[in-house]
N, CA and C atoms as an extended XYZ file, in Angstrom:
585
Properties=species:S:1:pos:R:3:atomname:S:1:resname:S:1:resid:I:1 pbc="F F F"
N        -1.056        1.647       13.153 N   MET     1
C         0.157        2.433       13.339 CA  MET     1
C         1.362        1.571       12.929 C   MET     1
N         2.268        2.145       12.176 N   THR     2
C         3.446        1.416       11.720 CA  THR     2
C         4.424        1.203       12.878 C   THR     2
N         5.347        0.258       12.696 N   ASP     3
C         6.365        0.028       13.719 CA  ASP     3
C         7.180        1.293       13.984 C   ASP     3
N         7.482        2.036       12.915 N   GLU     4
C         8.265        3.268       13.092 CA  GLU     4
C         7.480        4.290       13.913 C   GLU     4
N         6.184        4.419       13.643 N   ALA     5
C         5.354        5.342       14.411 CA  ALA     5
C         5.263        4.894       15.869 C   ALA     5
N         5.158        3.583       16.108 N   LEU     6
C         5.140        3.060       17.483 CA  LEU     6
C         6.457        3.355       18.188 C   LEU     6
N         7.578        3.161       17.497 N   ARG     7
C         8.900        3.462       18.079 CA  ARG     7
C         8.982        4.933       18.487 C   ARG     7
N         8.535        5.808       17.614 N   GLN     8
C         8.574        7.243       17.905 CA  GLN     8
C         7.650        7.604       19.061 C   GLN     8
N         6.459        6.997       19.097 N   THR     9
C         5.514        7.247       20.193 CA  THR     9
C         6.107        6.789       21.509 C   THR     9
N         6.689        5.590       21.518 N   PHE    10
C         7.293        5.067       22.746 CA  PHE    10
C         8.454        5.958       23.199 C   PHE    10
N         9.288        6.378       22.277 N   ALA    11
C        10.429        7.235       22.624 CA  ALA    11
C         9.960        8.572       23.206 C   ALA    11
N         8.881        9.111       22.676 N   ARG    12
C         8.377       10.412       23.116 CA  ARG    12
C         7.581       10.316       24.422 C   ARG    12
N         6.677        9.340       24.521 N   GLN    13
C         5.749        9.252       25.657 CA  GLN    13
C         6.171        8.276       26.745 C   GLN    13
N         7.086        7.366       26.409 N   GLN    14
C         7.491        6.260       27.284 CA  GLN    14
C         6.387        5.215       27.396 C   GLN    14
N         5.434        5.233       26.490 N   TYR    15
C         4.438        4.174       26.360 CA  TYR    15
C         3.829        4.220       24.968 C   TYR    15
N         3.308        3.079       24.521 N   ALA    16
C         2.668        2.974       23.217 CA  ALA    16
C         1.768        1.748       23.218 C   ALA    16
N         0.708        1.801       22.440 N   VAL    17
C        -0.233        0.683       22.334 CA  VAL    17
C         0.164       -0.197       21.155 C   VAL    17
N         0.272       -1.480       21.426 N   MET    18
C         0.573       -2.486       20.398 CA  MET    18
C        -0.734       -3.234       20.117 C   MET    18
N        -1.296       -3.058       18.941 N   ARG    19
C        -2.550       -3.715       18.584 CA  ARG    19
C        -2.279       -5.130       18.054 C   ARG    19
N        -3.119       -6.067       18.477 N   SER    20
C        -3.086       -7.463       18.002 CA  SER    20
C        -1.699       -8.079       18.095 C   SER    20
N        -1.021       -7.869       19.224 N   VAL    21
C         0.316       -8.413       19.416 CA  VAL    21
C         0.264       -9.942       19.593 C   VAL    21
N        -0.880      -10.449       20.080 N   ILE    22
C        -1.136      -11.890       20.146 CA  ILE    22
C        -2.454      -12.134       19.431 C   ILE    22
N        -2.477      -13.130       18.552 N   ALA    23
C        -3.681      -13.439       17.774 CA  ALA    23
C        -4.027      -14.920       17.943 C   ALA    23
N        -5.183      -15.291       17.459 N   ASP    24
C        -5.577      -16.702       17.474 CA  ASP    24
C        -4.692      -17.485       16.523 C   ASP    24
N        -4.397      -18.726       16.832 N   PRO    25
C        -4.988      -19.556       17.874 CA  PRO    25
C        -4.337      -19.400       19.257 C   PRO    25
N        -3.166      -18.754       19.338 N   LEU    26
C        -2.496      -18.613       20.632 CA  LEU    26
C        -3.351      -17.817       21.618 C   LEU    26
N        -3.971      -16.727       21.171 N   LEU    27
C        -4.775      -15.909       22.060 CA  LEU    27
C        -5.918      -16.721       22.665 C   LEU    27
N        -6.622      -17.485       21.843 N   GLY    28
C        -7.717      -18.317       22.344 CA  GLY    28
C        -7.227      -19.342       23.349 C   GLY    28
N        -6.085      -19.952       23.065 N   PHE    29
C        -5.509      -20.916       24.007 CA  PHE    29
C        -5.196      -20.242       25.335 C   PHE    29
N        -4.551      -19.080       25.323 N   LEU    30
C        -4.169      -18.399       26.562 CA  LEU    30
C        -5.389      -17.980       27.377 C   LEU    30
N        -6.450      -17.529       26.721 N   TRP    31
C        -7.661      -17.127       27.427 CA  TRP    31
C        -8.322      -18.340       28.089 C   TRP    31
N        -8.414      -19.457       27.355 N   ARG    32
C        -8.966      -20.686       27.952 CA  ARG    32
C        -8.092      -21.150       29.109 C   ARG    32
N        -6.796      -21.054       28.940 N   TYR    33
C        -5.841      -21.492       29.965 CA  TYR    33
C        -6.028      -20.706       31.265 C   TYR    33
N        -6.068      -19.368       31.186 N   VAL    34
C        -6.182      -18.587       32.422 CA  VAL    34
C        -7.558      -18.766       33.063 C   VAL    34
N        -8.607      -18.871       32.258 N   ARG    35
C        -9.940      -19.094       32.843 CA  ARG    35
C        -9.996      -20.432       33.566 C   ARG    35
N        -9.450      -21.464       32.949 N   THR    36
C        -9.475      -22.803       33.549 CA  THR    36
C        -8.635      -22.846       34.812 C   THR    36
N        -7.426      -22.292       34.752 N   ARG    37
C        -6.554      -22.292       35.935 CA  ARG    37
C        -7.178      -21.502       37.084 C   ARG    37
N        -7.785      -20.372       36.771 N   ALA    38
C        -8.426      -19.572       37.825 CA  ALA    38
C        -9.633      -20.315       38.412 C   ALA    38
N       -10.429      -20.951       37.562 N   ALA    39
C       -11.619      -21.674       38.032 CA  ALA    39
C       -11.253      -22.868       38.905 C   ALA    39
N       -10.094      -23.458       38.653 N   ASN    40
C        -9.650      -24.635       39.407 CA  ASN    40
C        -8.712      -24.283       40.553 C   ASN    40
N        -8.638      -23.009       40.901 N   ASP    41
C        -7.776      -22.541       41.998 CA  ASP    41
C        -6.317      -22.956       41.820 C   ASP    41
N        -5.875      -22.997       40.566 N   ALA    42
C        -4.484      -23.366       40.274 CA  ALA    42
C        -3.551      -22.159       40.324 C   ALA    42
N        -4.111      -20.969       40.425 N   PHE    43
C        -3.329      -19.760       40.616 CA  PHE    43
C        -3.420      -19.360       42.090 C   PHE    43
N        -2.544      -18.473       42.513 N   ALA    44
C        -2.622      -17.942       43.877 CA  ALA    44
C        -3.942      -17.176       44.023 C   ALA    44
N        -4.496      -17.108       45.231 N   PRO    45
C        -5.799      -16.472       45.417 CA  PRO    45
C        -5.776      -14.948       45.442 C   PRO    45
N        -4.660      -14.336       45.196 N   GLY    46
C        -4.563      -12.882       45.188 CA  GLY    46
C        -3.187      -12.441       45.650 C   GLY    46
N        -2.955      -11.151       45.618 N   ASP    47
C        -1.683      -10.594       46.073 CA  ASP    47
C        -1.963       -9.282       46.803 C   ASP    47
N        -0.915       -8.596       47.240 N   HIS    48
C        -1.135       -7.360       47.997 CA  HIS    48
C        -1.702       -6.237       47.133 C   HIS    48
N        -1.503       -6.302       45.802 N   ASP    49
C        -2.011       -5.256       44.923 CA  ASP    49
C        -3.505       -5.402       44.639 C   ASP    49
N        -3.934       -6.645       44.404 N   VAL    50
C        -5.342       -6.915       44.117 CA  VAL    50
C        -5.756       -8.172       44.893 C   VAL    50
N        -6.062       -8.032       46.172 N   PRO    51
C        -6.453       -9.189       46.978 CA  PRO    51
C        -7.672       -9.890       46.362 C   PRO    51
N        -7.594      -11.190       46.277 N   GLY    52
C        -8.708      -11.960       45.741 CA  GLY    52
C        -8.652      -12.204       44.247 C   GLY    52
N        -7.774      -11.520       43.514 N   ALA    53
C        -7.657      -11.735       42.066 CA  ALA    53
C        -6.662      -12.867       41.821 C   ALA    53
N        -7.113      -13.945       41.195 N   ALA    54
C        -6.228      -15.078       40.901 CA  ALA    54
C        -5.007      -14.580       40.132 C   ALA    54
N        -3.817      -15.057       40.524 N   CYS    55
C        -2.590      -14.563       39.905 CA  CYS    55
C        -1.495      -15.620       39.963 C   CYS    55
N        -0.485      -15.437       39.138 N   ALA    56
C         0.650      -16.366       39.144 CA  ALA    56
C         1.908      -15.650       38.672 C   ALA    56
N         2.968      -15.809       39.447 N   TYR    57
C         4.298      -15.302       39.102 CA  TYR    57
C         5.015      -16.386       38.311 C   TYR    57
N         5.587      -16.033       37.175 N   ALA    58
C         6.444      -16.911       36.385 CA  ALA    58
C         5.779      -18.238       36.024 C   ALA    58
N         4.494      -18.200       35.695 N   ASP    59
C         3.804      -19.381       35.188 CA  ASP    59
C         4.522      -19.839       33.917 C   ASP    59
N         4.747      -21.134       33.780 N   THR    60
C         5.566      -21.622       32.662 CA  THR    60
C         4.984      -21.252       31.297 C   THR    60
N         3.674      -21.262       31.144 N   VAL    61
C         3.059      -20.862       29.873 CA  VAL    61
C         3.331      -19.385       29.602 C   VAL    61
N         3.174      -18.563       30.628 N   MET    62
C         3.389      -17.125       30.454 CA  MET    62
C         4.870      -16.784       30.261 C   MET    62
N         5.769      -17.604       30.803 N   GLU    63
C         7.196      -17.396       30.557 CA  GLU    63
C         7.515      -17.591       29.069 C   GLU    63
N         6.819      -18.535       28.422 N   HIS    64
C         6.977      -18.709       26.969 CA  HIS    64
C         6.518      -17.452       26.228 C   HIS    64
N         5.398      -16.876       26.664 N   VAL    65
C         4.890      -15.654       26.031 CA  VAL    65
C         5.898      -14.519       26.227 C   VAL    65
N         6.463      -14.415       27.429 N   LEU    66
C         7.488      -13.413       27.730 CA  LEU    66
C         8.641      -13.496       26.730 C   LEU    66
N         9.115      -14.691       26.491 N   GLU    67
C        10.241      -14.870       25.568 CA  GLU    67
C         9.807      -14.714       24.114 C   GLU    67
N         8.613      -15.176       23.787 N   ARG    68
C         8.125      -15.108       22.410 CA  ARG    68
C         7.941      -13.661       21.943 C   ARG    68
N         7.524      -12.775       22.853 N   LEU    69
C         7.285      -11.375       22.465 CA  LEU    69
C         8.526      -10.492       22.575 C   LEU    69
N         9.599      -11.025       23.175 N   ARG    70
C        10.801      -10.204       23.381 CA  ARG    70
C        11.329       -9.573       22.096 C   ARG    70
N        11.448      -10.302       20.965 N   PRO    71
C        11.965       -9.647       19.749 CA  PRO    71
C        11.130       -8.443       19.297 C   PRO    71
N         9.820       -8.541       19.391 N   ALA    72
C         8.961       -7.410       18.997 CA  ALA    72
C         9.153       -6.230       19.946 C   ALA    72
N         9.313       -6.514       21.236 N   VAL    73
C         9.511       -5.447       22.215 CA  VAL    73
C        10.875       -4.790       21.989 C   VAL    73
N        11.885       -5.594       21.680 N   GLU    74
C        13.208       -5.034       21.372 CA  GLU    74
C        13.134       -4.120       20.153 C   GLU    74
N        12.413       -4.556       19.138 N   GLN    75
C        12.303       -3.758       17.918 CA  GLN    75
C        11.642       -2.412       18.206 C   GLN    75
N        10.587       -2.416       19.012 N   LEU    76
C         9.848       -1.177       19.266 CA  LEU    76
C        10.555       -0.243       20.243 C   LEU    76
N        11.360       -0.798       21.149 N   THR    77
C        12.069        0.049       22.112 CA  THR    77
C        13.450        0.451       21.613 C   THR    77
N        13.990       -0.303       20.648 N   GLY    78
C        15.350       -0.055       20.182 CA  GLY    78
C        16.404       -0.526       21.171 C   GLY    78
N        16.010       -1.400       22.107 N   LEU    79
C        16.918       -1.892       23.144 CA  LEU    79
C        17.113       -3.396       23.027 C   LEU    79
N        18.288       -3.866       23.424 N   ARG    80
C        18.487       -5.301       23.618 CA  ARG    80
C        18.065       -5.583       25.051 C   ARG    80
N        17.161       -6.551       25.198 N   LEU    81
C        16.521       -6.762       26.494 CA  LEU    81
C        16.806       -8.139       27.085 C   LEU    81
N        16.870       -8.179       28.405 N   TYR    82
C        16.814       -9.427       29.152 CA  TYR    82
C        15.381       -9.586       29.638 C   TYR    82
N        14.802      -10.784       29.524 N   PRO    83
C        13.512      -11.004       30.160 CA  PRO    83
C        13.720      -11.104       31.670 C   PRO    83
N        12.760      -10.630       32.440 N   THR    84
C        12.859      -10.765       33.891 CA  THR    84
C        11.811      -11.738       34.410 C   THR    84
N        10.533      -11.422       34.235 N   TYR    85
C         9.498      -12.365       34.669 CA  TYR    85
C         8.152      -12.017       34.050 C   TYR    85
N         7.253      -12.979       34.111 N   SER    86
C         5.869      -12.776       33.707 CA  SER    86
C         4.990      -12.839       34.954 C   SER    86
N         3.834      -12.200       34.851 N   TYR    87
C         2.882      -12.225       35.962 CA  TYR    87
C         1.489      -12.169       35.360 C   TYR    87
N         0.665      -13.158       35.641 N   VAL    88
C        -0.695      -13.201       35.101 CA  VAL    88
C        -1.681      -12.929       36.231 C   VAL    88
N        -2.732      -12.178       35.889 N   ARG    89
C        -3.768      -11.875       36.881 CA  ARG    89
C        -5.129      -11.959       36.193 C   ARG    89
N        -6.113      -12.493       36.928 N   VAL    90
C        -7.492      -12.560       36.445 CA  VAL    90
C        -8.325      -11.626       37.319 C   VAL    90
N        -8.727      -10.507       36.733 N   TYR    91
C        -9.540       -9.527       37.434 CA  TYR    91
C       -11.008       -9.952       37.396 C   TYR    91
N       -11.725       -9.642       38.482 N   ARG    92
C       -13.163       -9.917       38.561 CA  ARG    92
C       -13.895       -8.654       39.021 C   ARG    92
N       -15.202       -8.713       38.975 N   THR    93
C       -16.039       -7.565       39.348 CA  THR    93
C       -15.577       -6.936       40.665 C   THR    93
N       -15.388       -5.634       40.634 N   GLY    94
C       -15.014       -4.888       41.833 CA  GLY    94
C       -13.523       -4.706       42.030 C   GLY    94
N       -12.686       -5.442       41.285 N   ASP    95
C       -11.232       -5.303       41.439 CA  ASP    95
C       -10.764       -3.941       40.940 C   ASP    95
N        -9.702       -3.466       41.540 N   ALA    96
C        -9.068       -2.203       41.139 CA  ALA    96
C        -7.581       -2.327       41.446 C   ALA    96
N        -6.781       -1.491       40.848 N   LEU    97
C        -5.338       -1.476       41.060 CA  LEU    97
C        -4.930       -0.032       41.330 C   LEU    97
N        -4.368        0.204       42.501 N   GLU    98
C        -3.977        1.556       42.907 CA  GLU    98
C        -2.874        2.113       41.998 C   GLU    98
N        -2.819        3.426       41.832 N   PRO    99
C        -1.731        4.035       41.059 CA  PRO    99
C        -0.372        3.656       41.659 C   PRO    99
N         0.555        3.249       40.800 N   HIS   100
C         1.872        2.812       41.263 CA  HIS   100
C         2.869        2.844       40.114 C   HIS   100
N         4.134        2.781       40.459 N   THR   101
C         5.201        2.481       39.511 CA  THR   101
C         5.770        1.135       39.935 C   THR   101
N         6.530        0.522       39.048 N   ASP   102
C         7.012       -0.837       39.276 CA  ASP   102
C         8.438       -0.865       39.819 C   ASP   102
N         8.854       -2.047       40.218 N   ARG   103
C        10.188       -2.236       40.769 CA  ARG   103
C        11.229       -2.362       39.655 C   ARG   103
N        12.489       -2.493       40.041 N   GLU   104
C        13.623       -2.431       39.101 CA  GLU   104
C        13.552       -3.451       37.968 C   GLU   104
N        12.971       -4.611       38.197 N   SER   105
C        12.930       -5.649       37.166 CA  SER   105
C        11.865       -5.375       36.106 C   SER   105
N        11.167       -4.262       36.210 N   CYS   106
C        10.076       -3.925       35.293 CA  CYS   106
C        10.392       -2.661       34.488 C   CYS   106
N        11.643       -2.526       34.093 N   GLU   107
C        12.075       -1.331       33.363 CA  GLU   107
C        11.240       -1.130       32.099 C   GLU   107
N        11.088       -2.190       31.326 N   ILE   108
C        10.236       -2.203       30.139 CA  ILE   108
C         9.151       -3.239       30.397 C   ILE   108
N         7.913       -2.803       30.334 N   SER   109
C         6.793       -3.697       30.638 CA  SER   109
C         5.798       -3.728       29.492 C   SER   109
N         5.126       -4.867       29.392 N   VAL   110
C         4.079       -5.061       28.401 CA  VAL   110
C         2.891       -5.672       29.125 C   VAL   110
N         1.750       -5.019       29.054 N   SER   111
C         0.527       -5.526       29.671 CA  SER   111
C        -0.406       -5.955       28.546 C   SER   111
N        -0.695       -7.270       28.482 N   VAL   112
C        -1.468       -7.840       27.376 CA  VAL   112
C        -2.837       -8.289       27.862 C   VAL   112
N        -3.884       -7.853       27.176 N   ASN   113
C        -5.244       -8.321       27.431 CA  ASN   113
C        -5.385       -9.690       26.777 C   ASN   113
N        -5.639      -10.734       27.602 N   LEU   114
C        -5.775      -12.099       27.087 CA  LEU   114
C        -7.216      -12.460       26.767 C   LEU   114
N        -8.154      -11.734       27.325 N   GLY   115
C        -9.566      -12.006       27.082 CA  GLY   115
C       -10.398      -11.365       28.159 C   GLY   115
N       -11.686      -11.191       27.874 N   GLN   116
C       -12.552      -10.531       28.839 CA  GLN   116
C       -14.001      -10.920       28.607 C   GLN   116
N       -14.774      -10.806       29.680 N   ASP   117
C       -16.198      -11.085       29.637 CA  ASP   117
C       -16.888      -10.079       30.549 C   ASP   117
N       -17.739       -9.208       30.024 N   PRO   118
C       -18.129       -9.021       28.628 CA  PRO   118
C       -17.034       -8.294       27.843 C   PRO   118
N       -17.242       -8.134       26.530 N   PRO   119
C       -16.194       -7.531       25.701 CA  PRO   119
C       -16.012       -6.027       25.870 C   PRO   119
N       -16.790       -5.366       26.710 N   ALA   120
C       -16.634       -3.921       26.921 CA  ALA   120
C       -15.250       -3.603       27.474 C   ALA   120
N       -14.629       -2.581       26.939 N   SER   121
C       -13.268       -2.215       27.326 CA  SER   121
C       -13.206       -1.688       28.759 C   SER   121
N       -12.132       -2.065       29.460 N   TRP   122
C       -11.847       -1.576       30.808 CA  TRP   122
C       -10.501       -0.877       30.735 C   TRP   122
N       -10.459        0.454       30.829 N   PRO   123
C        -9.207        1.162       30.579 CA  PRO   123
C        -8.115        0.876       31.603 C   PRO   123
N        -6.923        0.810       31.090 N   LEU   124
C        -5.698        0.792       31.889 CA  LEU   124
C        -5.198        2.231       31.823 C   LEU   124
N        -5.050        2.853       32.985 N   TRP   125
C        -4.646        4.253       33.039 CA  TRP   125
C        -3.136        4.363       33.186 C   TRP   125
N        -2.571        5.338       32.497 N   ILE   126
C        -1.140        5.607       32.617 CA  ILE   126
C        -0.953        7.123       32.651 C   ILE   126
N        -0.031        7.559       33.493 N   ARG   127
C         0.226        8.995       33.605 CA  ARG   127
C         1.384        9.358       32.678 C   ARG   127
N         1.038       10.062       31.614 N   GLY   128
C         2.042       10.532       30.683 CA  GLY   128
C         2.476       11.947       31.013 C   GLY   128
N         3.331       12.505       30.198 N   ALA   129
C         3.817       13.869       30.417 CA  ALA   129
C         2.678       14.884       30.362 C   ALA   129
N         1.635       14.575       29.587 N   ALA   130
C         0.500       15.490       29.442 CA  ALA   130
C        -0.624       15.171       30.428 C   ALA   130
N        -0.404       14.211       31.333 N   GLY   131
C        -1.431       13.843       32.302 CA  GLY   131
C        -1.926       12.428       32.090 C   GLY   131
N        -2.998       12.041       32.796 N   PRO   132
C        -3.513       10.680       32.699 CA  PRO   132
C        -4.070       10.366       31.315 C   PRO   132
N        -3.860        9.134       30.881 N   ASP   133
C        -4.335        8.662       29.582 CA  ASP   133
C        -5.016        7.318       29.792 C   ASP   133
N        -6.259        7.186       29.345 N   ALA   134
C        -7.005        5.929       29.440 CA  ALA   134
C        -6.703        5.084       28.208 C   ALA   134
N        -6.076        3.935       28.429 N   ILE   135
C        -5.704        3.037       27.332 CA  ILE   135
C        -6.731        1.914       27.254 C   ILE   135
N        -7.383        1.785       26.116 N   HIS   136
C        -8.405        0.760       25.911 CA  HIS   136
C        -7.794       -0.382       25.100 C   HIS   136
N        -7.664       -1.521       25.753 N   LEU   137
C        -7.072       -2.700       25.125 CA  LEU   137
C        -8.143       -3.752       24.875 C   LEU   137
N        -8.165       -4.285       23.679 N   HIS   138
C        -9.037       -5.402       23.339 CA  HIS   138
C        -8.212       -6.679       23.430 C   HIS   138
N        -8.840       -7.848       23.490 N   PRO   139
C        -8.056       -9.084       23.562 CA  PRO   139
C        -6.992       -9.145       22.459 C   PRO   139
N        -5.768       -9.424       22.891 N   GLY   140
C        -4.626       -9.482       21.981 CA  GLY   140
C        -3.836       -8.196       21.913 C   GLY   140
N        -4.412       -7.076       22.385 N   ASP   141
C        -3.714       -5.787       22.405 CA  ASP   141
C        -2.834       -5.683       23.649 C   ASP   141
N        -1.844       -4.804       23.582 N   ALA   142
C        -0.925       -4.632       24.710 CA  ALA   142
C        -0.524       -3.171       24.855 C   ALA   142
N        -0.190       -2.826       26.085 N   LEU   143
C         0.423       -1.533       26.365 CA  LEU   143
C         1.887       -1.780       26.678 C   LEU   143
N         2.761       -1.163       25.909 N   LEU   144
C         4.206       -1.199       26.131 CA  LEU   144
C         4.555        0.081       26.881 C   LEU   144
N         5.237       -0.031       28.018 N   TYR   145
C         5.512        1.165       28.816 CA  TYR   145
C         6.758        0.993       29.680 C   TYR   145
N         7.284        2.112       30.135 N   ARG   146
C         8.396        2.121       31.073 CA  ARG   146
C         7.797        2.056       32.477 C   ARG   146
N         7.766        0.839       33.032 N   GLY   147
C         7.060        0.577       34.274 CA  GLY   147
C         7.620        1.276       35.499 C   GLY   147
N         8.914        1.525       35.504 N   ILE   148
C         9.542        2.201       36.645 CA  ILE   148
C         9.219        3.697       36.617 C   ILE   148
N         9.054        4.236       35.429 N   GLU   149
C         8.915        5.685       35.264 CA  GLU   149
C         7.482        6.167       35.121 C   GLU   149
N         6.600        5.350       34.580 N   ARG   150
C         5.225        5.790       34.305 CA  ARG   150
C         4.253        5.183       35.308 C   ARG   150
N         3.615        6.042       36.083 N   GLU   151
C         2.594        5.580       37.024 CA  GLU   151
C         1.402        5.033       36.228 C   GLU   151
N         0.845        3.918       36.692 N   HIS   152
C        -0.270        3.288       36.005 CA  HIS   152
C        -1.212        2.658       37.025 C   HIS   152
N        -2.468        2.426       36.613 N   TRP   153
C        -3.469        1.918       37.545 CA  TRP   153
C        -4.712        1.465       36.795 C   TRP   153
N        -5.632        0.864       37.561 N   ARG   154
C        -6.943        0.455       37.060 CA  ARG   154
C        -8.001        0.936       38.047 C   ARG   154
N        -9.055        1.526       37.525 N   GLU   155
C       -10.183        1.870       38.370 CA  GLU   155
C       -11.078        0.645       38.523 C   GLU   155
N       -12.115        0.745       39.325 N   ARG   156
C       -12.981       -0.396       39.643 CA  ARG   156
C       -13.489       -1.087       38.376 C   ARG   156
N       -13.389       -2.426       38.366 N   TYR   157
C       -13.836       -3.226       37.228 CA  TYR   157
C       -15.300       -3.592       37.397 C   TYR   157
N       -16.098       -3.285       36.379 N   ASP   158
C       -17.527       -3.590       36.423 CA  ASP   158
C       -17.894       -4.810       35.591 C   ASP   158
N       -16.933       -5.389       34.905 N   GLY   159
C       -17.210       -6.582       34.115 CA  GLY   159
C       -17.204       -7.840       34.978 C   GLY   159
N       -17.208       -8.992       34.341 N   VAL   160
C       -17.219      -10.283       35.035 CA  VAL   160
C       -15.807      -10.818       35.221 C   VAL   160
N       -15.009      -10.822       34.147 N   MET   161
C       -13.664      -11.388       34.212 CA  MET   161
C       -12.792      -10.819       33.100 C   MET   161
N       -11.532      -10.552       33.431 N   LEU   162
C       -10.554      -10.093       32.444 CA  LEU   162
C        -9.210      -10.703       32.785 C   LEU   162
N        -8.591      -11.349       31.803 N   GLY   163
C        -7.264      -11.939       31.983 CA  GLY   163
C        -6.200      -11.027       31.415 C   GLY   163
N        -5.155      -10.793       32.207 N   GLN   164
C        -4.077       -9.886       31.817 CA  GLN   164
C        -2.752      -10.553       32.150 C   GLN   164
N        -1.802      -10.489       31.230 N   VAL   165
C        -0.445      -10.934       31.553 CA  VAL   165
C         0.488       -9.737       31.438 C   VAL   165
N         1.362       -9.625       32.429 N   PHE   166
C         2.371       -8.576       32.470 CA  PHE   166
C         3.709       -9.220       32.148 C   PHE   166
N         4.403       -8.677       31.174 N   LEU   167
C         5.694       -9.200       30.727 CA  LEU   167
C         6.734       -8.131       31.007 C   LEU   167
N         7.784       -8.508       31.700 N   HIS   168
C         8.765       -7.511       32.148 CA  HIS   168
C        10.165       -7.820       31.622 C   HIS   168
N        10.891       -6.733       31.312 N   TYR   169
C        12.230       -6.819       30.731 CA  TYR   169
C        13.110       -5.713       31.297 C   TYR   169
N        14.422       -5.891       31.147 N   VAL   170
C        15.380       -4.834       31.469 CA  VAL   170
C        16.356       -4.667       30.314 C   VAL   170
N        16.856       -3.471       30.164 N   ASP   171
C        17.844       -3.126       29.145 CA  ASP   171
C        19.156       -3.841       29.476 C   ASP   171
N        19.685       -4.610       28.527 N   GLN   172
C        20.935       -5.342       28.756 CA  GLN   172
C        22.096       -4.411       29.077 C   GLN   172
N        22.046       -3.172       28.577 N   ALA   173
C        23.132       -2.223       28.809 CA  ALA   173
C        22.748       -1.154       29.834 C   ALA   173
N        21.649       -1.367       30.520 N   GLY   174
C        21.149       -0.338       31.431 CA  GLY   174
C        21.456       -0.607       32.891 C   GLY   174
N        21.024        0.292       33.772 N   PRO   175
C        21.342        0.200       35.194 CA  PRO   175
C        20.620       -0.937       35.932 C   PRO   175
N        19.634       -1.554       35.282 N   HIS   176
C        18.874       -2.624       35.946 CA  HIS   176
C        19.168       -4.004       35.356 C   HIS   176
N        20.247       -4.118       34.582 N   ALA   177
C        20.575       -5.379       33.913 CA  ALA   177
C        20.774       -6.540       34.886 C   ALA   177
N        21.169       -6.256       36.114 N   ALA   178
C        21.370       -7.319       37.110 CA  ALA   178
C        20.062       -8.031       37.456 C   ALA   178
N        18.918       -7.468       37.065 N   TRP   179
C        17.625       -8.086       37.329 CA  TRP   179
C        17.233       -9.102       36.263 C   TRP   179
N        18.175       -9.452       35.375 N   ARG   180
C        17.928      -10.485       34.362 CA  ARG   180
C        17.278      -11.697       35.032 C   ARG   180
N        16.207      -12.198       34.434 N   PHE   181
C        15.426      -13.333       34.966 CA  PHE   181
C        14.899      -13.062       36.377 C   PHE   181
N        14.801      -11.792       36.765 N   ASP   182
C        14.378      -11.398       38.114 CA  ASP   182
C        15.280      -12.053       39.164 C   ASP   182
N        16.563      -12.150       38.802 N   LYS   183
C        17.622      -12.734       39.643 CA  LYS   183
C        17.404      -14.226       39.921 C   LYS   183
N        16.668      -14.892       39.015 N   ARG   184
C        16.543      -16.355       39.061 CA  ARG   184
C        17.608      -16.940       38.147 C   ARG   184
N        17.711      -18.260       38.111 N   ASP   185
C        18.682      -18.916       37.232 CA  ASP   185
C        18.291      -18.800       35.765 C   ASP   185
N        17.021      -18.658       35.486 N   GLY   186
C        16.540      -18.556       34.110 CA  GLY   186
C        15.028      -18.595       34.093 C   GLY   186
N        14.454      -18.577       32.895 N   LEU   187
C        13.006      -18.685       32.749 CA  LEU   187
C        12.594      -20.145       32.873 C   LEU   187
N        11.395      -20.394       33.372 N   ASP   188
C        10.856      -21.750       33.434 CA  ASP   188
C        10.146      -22.045       32.117 C   ASP   188
N        10.854      -22.686       31.210 N   LEU   189
C        10.307      -23.058       29.917 CA  LEU   189
C        10.169      -24.577       29.821 C   LEU   189
N         9.971      -25.229       30.958 N   SER   190
C         9.985      -26.684       31.048 CA  SER   190
C         8.789      -27.336       30.344 C   SER   190
N         7.667      -26.648       30.257 N   THR   191
C         6.497      -27.191       29.568 CA  THR   191
C         6.330      -26.448       28.266 C   THR   191
N         6.464      -27.128       27.119 N   PRO   192
C         6.346      -26.416       25.846 CA  PRO   192
C         4.916      -25.947       25.597 C   PRO   192
N         4.807      -24.830       24.898 N   LEU   193
C         3.480      -24.345       24.482 CA  LEU   193
C         2.925      -25.290       23.434 C   LEU   193
N         1.634      -25.616       23.502 N   PRO   194
C         1.059      -26.512       22.489 CA  PRO   194
C         0.813      -25.819       21.151 C   PRO   194
N         1.038      -24.522       21.112 N   ILE   195
C         0.762      -23.759       19.874 CA  ILE   195
C         2.012      -23.014       19.458 C   ILE   195
């Protein structure tokens, strides 16, 4: 799908699939990174949304990804955006995510599949104007969506492991602009990406 077709889809549906938004070697690095951090208990052991799923708010590596993808997200949404925060989660067998909408700092969201084992697709569900839509993302693919407006969820995961990073932004000229950097002083870019 061309960028223009993606822009039109996003404008009409408030969500669109971005194929291969992250590719190797960065994709391979990010997948190894989240697997290693999760295996070494370097992420939090879970949150209220998915108890037991390793996760991290504003991980410095993921903050780089948040900023690196911002120009592409701006192009597809037609908005000038402030980054708010990144959030990485490693789903395991049996995990699920209840239907929900996001908070104010997630006006424009991008959910990126960083890797999975086995490679069978696990749909991310989103409720569009025409009803629920199962979005199948392969490693490197992303769903761009209006997180405050579009309800989204995951049904029970039957695979072994799937790494997902959520990248959140707000419209610089919109009603949620005060959530720039999720009301922090800035992004944590203190550790440079090796790639």
